C-alpha positions as CSV (number, residue, x, y, z in Angstrom):
1,M,7.9,-53.6,-22.8
2,T,8.3,-49.8,-22.5
3,E,8.2,-48.0,-19.2
4,D,5.3,-45.6,-18.7
5,R,6.4,-42.0,-18.9
6,P,5.0,-39.5,-16.4
7,K,1.9,-37.7,-17.7
8,L,2.7,-34.2,-18.9
9,P,0.9,-31.3,-17.2
10,P,-1.7,-29.5,-19.3
11,R,-0.6,-26.6,-21.5
12,F,-1.9,-23.0,-21.2
13,D,-1.1,-20.0,-23.4
14,A,0.5,-17.5,-21.1
15,S,0.5,-14.8,-23.8
16,E,-3.3,-14.9,-23.9
17,L,-3.6,-14.1,-20.2
18,S,-2.7,-10.4,-20.7
19,R,-5.3,-10.0,-23.4
20,L,-8.2,-11.2,-21.2
21,A,-10.3,-8.5,-19.5
22,D,-10.8,-11.1,-16.7
23,P,-8.1,-13.7,-16.5
24,Y,-9.2,-15.1,-13.1
25,P,-11.4,-17.9,-14.5
26,E,-8.4,-19.1,-16.5
27,Y,-6.2,-18.9,-13.3
28,D,-8.9,-21.1,-11.6
29,R,-8.6,-23.7,-14.3
30,M,-4.8,-23.7,-14.1
31,R,-4.9,-24.2,-10.3
32,Q,-7.3,-27.1,-10.7
33,A,-5.1,-28.6,-13.4
34,G,-2.2,-28.9,-11.0
35,P,0.6,-27.1,-9.2
36,I,2.6,-26.7,-12.4
37,C,1.5,-26.3,-16.0
38,R,3.2,-26.0,-19.4
39,G,3.4,-22.7,-21.2
40,G,5.2,-21.9,-24.4
41,P,8.4,-23.7,-25.5
42,G,10.7,-24.1,-22.5
43,Q,8.3,-22.3,-20.2
44,W,6.5,-23.5,-17.1
45,L,3.6,-21.8,-15.3
46,V,3.2,-22.0,-11.6
47,P,-0.4,-21.0,-10.4
48,R,-0.7,-22.1,-6.8
49,Y,0.2,-20.1,-3.7
50,R,2.5,-22.7,-2.0
51,E,4.9,-23.1,-4.9
52,V,4.8,-19.4,-6.0
53,S,5.6,-18.2,-2.4
54,A,8.6,-20.6,-2.1
55,L,10.0,-19.9,-5.6
56,L,9.9,-16.1,-5.1
57,R,12.6,-16.7,-2.5
58,D,14.5,-19.5,-4.3
59,S,18.0,-18.4,-5.4
60,R,18.1,-21.2,-8.0
61,L,15.7,-19.0,-10.1
62,S,17.4,-16.0,-11.6
63,N,16.2,-12.5,-12.6
64,E,19.1,-12.1,-15.0
65,F,17.9,-13.3,-18.4
66,P,20.4,-13.8,-21.3
67,D,20.7,-11.1,-23.9
68,T,19.0,-13.3,-26.5
69,Y,15.9,-13.5,-24.3
70,H,15.7,-9.7,-24.1
71,Q,16.3,-9.4,-27.8
72,F,13.5,-11.9,-28.5
73,S,11.1,-10.2,-26.0
74,A,11.7,-6.5,-26.6
75,G,14.1,-6.2,-29.5
76,D,17.6,-4.7,-29.4
77,G,16.7,-1.0,-28.8
78,P,17.2,1.3,-25.8
79,A,14.3,-0.3,-23.8
80,S,15.8,-3.8,-24.2
81,H,19.2,-2.5,-23.0
82,F,17.6,-0.6,-20.2
83,L,16.0,-3.8,-18.9
84,R,19.3,-5.5,-18.6
85,R,20.8,-2.8,-16.3
86,I,18.0,-2.1,-13.8
87,M,18.0,-3.7,-10.3
88,L,14.8,-5.7,-11.1
89,D,16.7,-7.8,-13.6
90,R,19.9,-8.3,-11.6
91,D,20.8,-11.0,-9.1
92,P,22.9,-10.7,-5.9
93,P,25.5,-9.3,-5.4
94,E,24.8,-6.7,-8.1
95,H,21.1,-6.5,-7.1
96,T,22.1,-6.2,-3.4
97,R,24.4,-3.3,-4.2
98,L,22.0,-1.3,-6.3
99,R,19.1,-1.9,-4.0
100,R,21.1,-0.8,-0.9
101,L,22.1,2.5,-2.6
102,A,18.4,3.3,-3.5
103,G,16.9,1.9,-0.3
104,A,17.7,4.9,1.9
105,A,15.1,7.0,0.0
106,F,12.3,4.5,1.0
107,S,13.1,4.3,4.7
108,P,10.0,4.2,7.0
109,A,11.0,7.6,8.5
110,L,11.2,9.3,5.1
111,V,8.0,7.8,3.9
112,R,6.2,8.9,7.0
113,R,7.4,12.5,6.4
114,L,5.8,12.4,3.0
115,A,2.3,11.8,4.4
116,G,1.4,15.5,4.7
117,R,2.6,16.2,1.2
118,I,0.7,13.2,-0.2
119,Q,-2.5,14.5,1.4
120,D,-1.9,17.9,-0.1
121,F,-1.5,16.3,-3.6
122,V,-4.7,14.3,-3.2
123,D,-6.8,17.2,-2.0
124,D,-5.6,19.3,-5.0
125,L,-6.5,16.5,-7.4
126,L,-10.0,16.0,-5.8
127,A,-10.8,19.8,-5.8
128,P,-12.2,19.9,-9.4
129,A,-14.8,17.3,-8.5
130,L,-15.9,19.4,-5.6
131,D,-16.7,22.1,-8.1
132,G,-18.9,19.8,-10.1
133,E,-16.5,18.8,-12.9
134,P,-16.6,15.3,-14.3
135,F,-14.2,13.1,-12.4
136,D,-12.3,9.9,-13.5
137,V,-10.6,8.1,-10.6
138,V,-7.9,6.8,-12.9
139,A,-7.2,9.9,-15.1
140,D,-7.7,12.5,-12.3
141,L,-6.3,10.7,-9.3
142,A,-4.6,7.3,-9.7
143,F,-2.5,8.4,-12.7
144,P,-1.2,11.7,-11.5
145,L,-0.7,11.1,-7.8
146,P,2.1,8.6,-7.8
147,V,4.1,10.6,-10.3
148,L,3.7,13.8,-8.2
149,V,4.9,11.8,-5.1
150,L,7.9,10.3,-7.0
151,C,8.8,13.7,-8.5
152,E,8.9,15.0,-4.9
153,L,11.1,12.0,-3.9
154,L,13.4,12.4,-6.8
155,G,13.6,16.1,-6.8
156,I,11.9,16.5,-10.2
157,P,10.1,19.9,-10.7
158,V,6.3,19.4,-10.4
159,D,5.9,21.5,-13.6
160,N,7.4,18.6,-15.5
161,S,5.3,15.8,-13.9
162,D,2.7,15.6,-16.7
163,Q,5.5,15.0,-19.3
164,V,7.2,12.5,-17.0
165,R,3.9,10.6,-16.4
166,L,3.2,10.3,-20.1
167,R,6.7,8.9,-20.8
168,T,6.5,6.5,-17.9
169,L,3.2,5.1,-19.3
170,E,5.0,4.5,-22.6
171,L,7.9,2.9,-20.8
172,A,5.4,0.4,-19.2
173,K,4.8,-1.1,-22.7
174,G,8.3,-2.5,-22.6
175,F,7.7,-4.7,-19.6
176,S,5.5,-7.3,-21.3
177,T,6.7,-10.8,-21.9
178,I,6.5,-10.2,-25.7
179,V,6.5,-6.6,-26.8
180,S,4.9,-5.8,-30.1
181,V,6.8,-3.8,-32.7
182,E,4.6,-0.7,-32.1
183,N,5.1,-1.0,-28.3
184,R,8.8,-1.5,-28.7
185,R,9.0,1.8,-30.5
186,S,7.0,3.6,-27.8
187,A,9.1,2.1,-25.0
188,D,12.4,2.9,-26.8
189,N,11.4,6.5,-27.3
190,A,10.4,6.7,-23.6
191,V,13.7,5.3,-22.4
192,V,15.7,7.8,-24.6
193,W,13.6,10.8,-23.3
194,L,13.7,9.7,-19.6
195,R,17.4,8.9,-19.7
196,G,18.1,12.3,-21.2
197,Y,16.0,14.1,-18.6
198,M,17.5,12.2,-15.7
199,T,21.0,13.0,-17.0
200,E,20.2,16.7,-17.0
201,L,18.8,16.5,-13.5
202,L,21.9,14.7,-12.3
203,A,24.1,17.5,-13.7
204,E,22.1,20.0,-11.7
205,R,22.5,17.9,-8.5
206,R,26.2,17.7,-9.0
207,A,26.3,21.5,-8.9
208,A,23.9,21.8,-5.9
209,R,23.2,18.7,-3.8
210,G,19.8,18.4,-2.0
211,D,18.0,15.9,0.2
212,D,16.3,14.1,-2.7
213,L,16.9,10.6,-4.1
214,L,19.1,11.7,-7.0
215,S,21.4,13.5,-4.6
216,H,21.7,10.4,-2.4
217,L,22.4,8.2,-5.5
218,L,25.2,10.6,-6.5
219,A,26.9,9.7,-3.2
220,G,27.3,6.2,-4.6
221,E,29.0,7.6,-7.7
222,D,31.3,9.6,-5.5
223,S,32.4,6.5,-3.6
224,G,32.8,4.5,-6.8
225,E,29.9,2.1,-5.9
226,Q,27.9,2.8,-9.0
227,T,28.2,4.5,-12.4
228,Q,26.3,7.4,-13.9
229,N,24.5,5.0,-16.3
230,E,23.4,2.8,-13.4
231,I,22.1,5.8,-11.5
232,V,20.2,7.1,-14.5
233,D,18.6,3.7,-15.4
234,N,17.7,2.8,-11.9
235,A,16.2,6.2,-11.2
236,V,14.1,5.8,-14.3
237,F,13.1,2.3,-13.1
238,L,12.2,3.5,-9.6
239,L,10.0,6.1,-11.2
240,F,8.2,3.4,-13.2
241,A,8.0,0.9,-10.4
242,G,6.6,3.3,-7.9
243,F,4.1,4.6,-10.4
244,E,2.7,1.3,-11.6
245,T,2.1,-0.3,-8.2
246,T,0.3,2.7,-6.7
247,L,-1.7,3.4,-9.8
248,N,-3.1,-0.1,-9.9
249,L,-3.7,-0.1,-6.1
250,I,-5.8,3.0,-6.2
251,A,-7.6,2.2,-9.4
252,A,-8.3,-1.5,-8.5
253,G,-9.3,-0.6,-4.9
254,C,-11.8,2.0,-6.1
255,A,-13.2,-0.3,-8.7
256,A,-13.6,-3.1,-6.1
257,L,-15.5,-0.8,-3.7
258,L,-17.8,0.6,-6.5
259,S,-18.5,-3.0,-7.6
260,H,-19.2,-4.1,-4.0
261,P,-21.4,-1.4,-2.4
262,D,-21.7,-3.4,0.8
263,E,-18.0,-3.3,1.3
264,L,-18.0,0.5,0.5
265,R,-20.6,1.1,3.2
266,R,-18.6,-1.1,5.6
267,L,-15.5,1.0,5.0
268,R,-17.4,4.3,5.4
269,T,-18.8,3.0,8.7
270,D,-15.5,1.7,10.1
271,R,-12.6,3.6,8.8
272,S,-10.2,1.5,11.0
273,L,-10.6,-1.1,8.3
274,L,-8.7,1.0,5.8
275,P,-5.3,-0.7,6.3
276,S,-6.7,-4.2,5.9
277,A,-8.8,-2.9,2.9
278,I,-5.6,-1.8,1.2
279,E,-4.1,-5.3,1.6
280,E,-7.3,-6.9,0.3
281,F,-7.2,-4.6,-2.8
282,L,-3.7,-5.8,-3.4
283,R,-4.7,-9.4,-3.1
284,Y,-7.9,-9.2,-5.0
285,D,-6.4,-7.7,-8.2
286,A,-2.6,-7.7,-8.0
287,P,-0.7,-4.8,-9.8
288,I,1.6,-7.3,-11.5
289,H,0.0,-10.6,-12.4
290,G,3.2,-12.7,-12.9
291,R,6.9,-12.7,-12.6
292,A,9.2,-14.6,-14.9
293,R,12.4,-16.3,-13.7
294,I,15.0,-18.3,-15.5
295,V,16.3,-21.5,-13.9
296,K,20.0,-21.4,-13.1
297,E,20.3,-24.7,-11.3
298,P,18.0,-27.8,-11.5
299,V,15.0,-27.2,-9.3
300,E,12.1,-29.5,-8.4
301,I,8.7,-28.0,-8.5
302,A,5.8,-30.2,-7.2
303,G,7.8,-33.3,-7.9
304,R,8.8,-32.3,-11.4
305,S,12.5,-31.5,-12.2
306,I,13.0,-28.3,-14.2
307,R,16.3,-28.0,-16.1
308,P,18.5,-24.9,-16.3
309,G,17.6,-22.5,-19.0
310,R,13.9,-23.1,-18.7
311,V,11.6,-20.1,-17.9
312,V,9.3,-20.3,-14.9
313,V,6.4,-17.8,-14.7
314,L,5.2,-17.3,-11.1
315,L,1.5,-16.4,-11.4
316,I,1.1,-14.1,-8.5
317,A,-2.5,-13.0,-9.2
318,S,-3.5,-16.7,-9.4
319,A,-1.6,-17.5,-6.2
320,N,-3.5,-14.7,-4.5
321,H,-6.8,-16.4,-5.4
322,D,-5.7,-19.9,-4.3
323,E,-8.5,-21.5,-2.3
324,R,-5.9,-23.6,-0.4
325,Q,-4.6,-20.4,1.2
326,F,-7.5,-17.9,1.2
327,A,-11.1,-18.7,2.3
328,D,-13.5,-17.7,-0.5
329,P,-10.8,-16.0,-2.5
330,G,-13.2,-14.7,-5.2
331,R,-15.0,-12.6,-2.6
332,I,-13.6,-9.2,-1.6
333,D,-13.4,-8.8,2.2
334,I,-11.9,-5.6,3.4
335,G,-11.4,-7.0,6.9
336,R,-9.6,-10.1,5.7
337,T,-6.9,-11.2,8.2
338,P,-4.5,-12.7,7.9
339,N,-3.8,-11.7,4.3
340,P,-0.4,-13.0,3.2
341,H,-0.8,-11.9,-0.4
342,L,2.2,-12.0,-2.7
343,S,1.5,-8.8,-4.7
344,F,4.8,-7.2,-3.6
345,G,6.8,-10.3,-4.4
346,G,9.1,-11.9,-1.9
347,G,12.8,-12.5,-1.1
348,P,15.5,-10.2,-2.2
349,H,13.2,-8.6,-4.8
350,Y,10.4,-7.7,-2.4
351,C,9.0,-4.4,-3.7
352,L,11.3,-1.5,-2.5
353,G,8.4,1.0,-2.5
354,A,5.8,-1.2,-0.8
355,L,5.6,1.1,2.3
356,L,5.1,4.2,0.1
357,A,2.5,2.5,-2.1
358,R,0.5,1.4,1.0
359,L,0.6,5.0,2.4
360,E,-0.5,6.6,-0.9
361,G,-3.3,4.1,-1.2
362,R,-4.6,4.7,2.4
363,I,-4.4,8.5,2.0
364,A,-6.0,8.6,-1.5
365,I,-8.9,6.2,-0.7
366,G,-9.4,7.7,2.8
367,R,-9.6,11.3,1.4
368,L,-12.0,10.1,-1.3
369,L,-14.4,8.9,1.5
370,D,-13.8,12.0,3.6
371,T,-14.4,14.4,0.7
372,F,-17.5,12.8,-0.9
373,A,-20.7,11.6,0.8
374,S,-21.4,9.4,-2.3
375,I,-19.3,8.0,-5.1
376,E,-21.0,6.1,-7.9
377,L,-19.8,4.6,-11.2
378,A,-20.8,6.8,-14.1
379,G,-19.6,4.8,-17.1
380,T,-17.8,1.7,-18.3
381,L,-14.7,0.4,-16.6
382,V,-12.0,0.1,-19.2
383,R,-9.0,-2.2,-18.6
384,Q,-5.4,-1.8,-19.7
385,R,-4.3,-4.9,-21.6
386,E,-1.2,-6.3,-23.3
387,T,1.3,-4.8,-20.9
388,S,2.6,-5.7,-17.4
389,L,0.3,-3.0,-16.1
390,R,-3.0,-4.7,-15.3
391,T,-4.8,-1.6,-14.3
392,Y,-7.8,0.4,-15.5
393,L,-7.6,3.0,-18.2
394,S,-10.9,4.7,-17.1
395,L,-13.1,4.7,-14.0
396,P,-15.6,7.6,-14.4
397,V,-17.6,8.5,-11.3
398,T,-20.3,10.9,-10.1
399,T,-19.7,12.4,-6.7
400,R,-21.6,14.3,-4.0
401,A,-19.6,16.4,-1.6
402,A,-19.7,15.4,2.1
């Protein structure tokens, strides 16, 4: 007589999720199937809030993947090697060291001082629409704004911001779970260019220090706490990370408001709802839909023991729509409170630029409402797919000045 084996959880194809224009119905099916599902070989998917929230803080799950994983995912070119050096893919104590050295540039006091400059950038970007020119929220606001702000933070000349933005978009292609050959080439070229550019800027800062992030990072080199290669790669990473989160926040927030005119009118009537609206945009359509971790030590997830070496994908966007945590999660509610979404992650890897992203989102969407008496969708919403960047490529609107 054989002993009955535990029933295996259902299997879902995680690679298909990034190709879907709307993955949320699939997330719903995964949550209904159970707290843990099977993905590809050696891969487990976690779709519910309770487990995702806890595992984001669990030190038994590692961000440091072996070289063989990076080679399989992104090849063995510059982008793959770049991913192995940045703070995102390091565990304490190395992650702690690198994050501390960069963290000073994202202090609440410094971020608050950027508010006036951010508003100036937004007003400049909105000016063409006031003159009656066609306006795309993504191409004309959400794409350029975070790069302008990060160039200000890093001390990059504004004249170079367009080139930096284009290269950063190419770099984003390297952050997918499996990177196609074409995207590997784009990401590799972007890493080479951005590394070269950052290296030139560092040489300039050595000759004349300023109050920008690169100058602060050089202090870590002076003290022997980090190398030039670490400074260069983590400065490039901060440029990418600060760009992608804010881009998606502004684009997804505007898309949500235009698709829900009652909520748009509600926000126009009561501007005090803007901070909670920003949190709801982050919950409703997370900038990053999932985070992969590799198991270092045996860990039990929802009663199932997961062995070391297995990959666990924490489905943040699914967790943010878990009906066990959020009432009516498929409905956007700009006054939702509390709103403990997981879009900025959790634990030691909580998003370093979260405060800055929130500020940029509040100013950008607030100034849109101040500047235009009406904003209406003027074309088809086009989604970015097959990268970690789950944003919109196009969001054309017609506007009428206030």
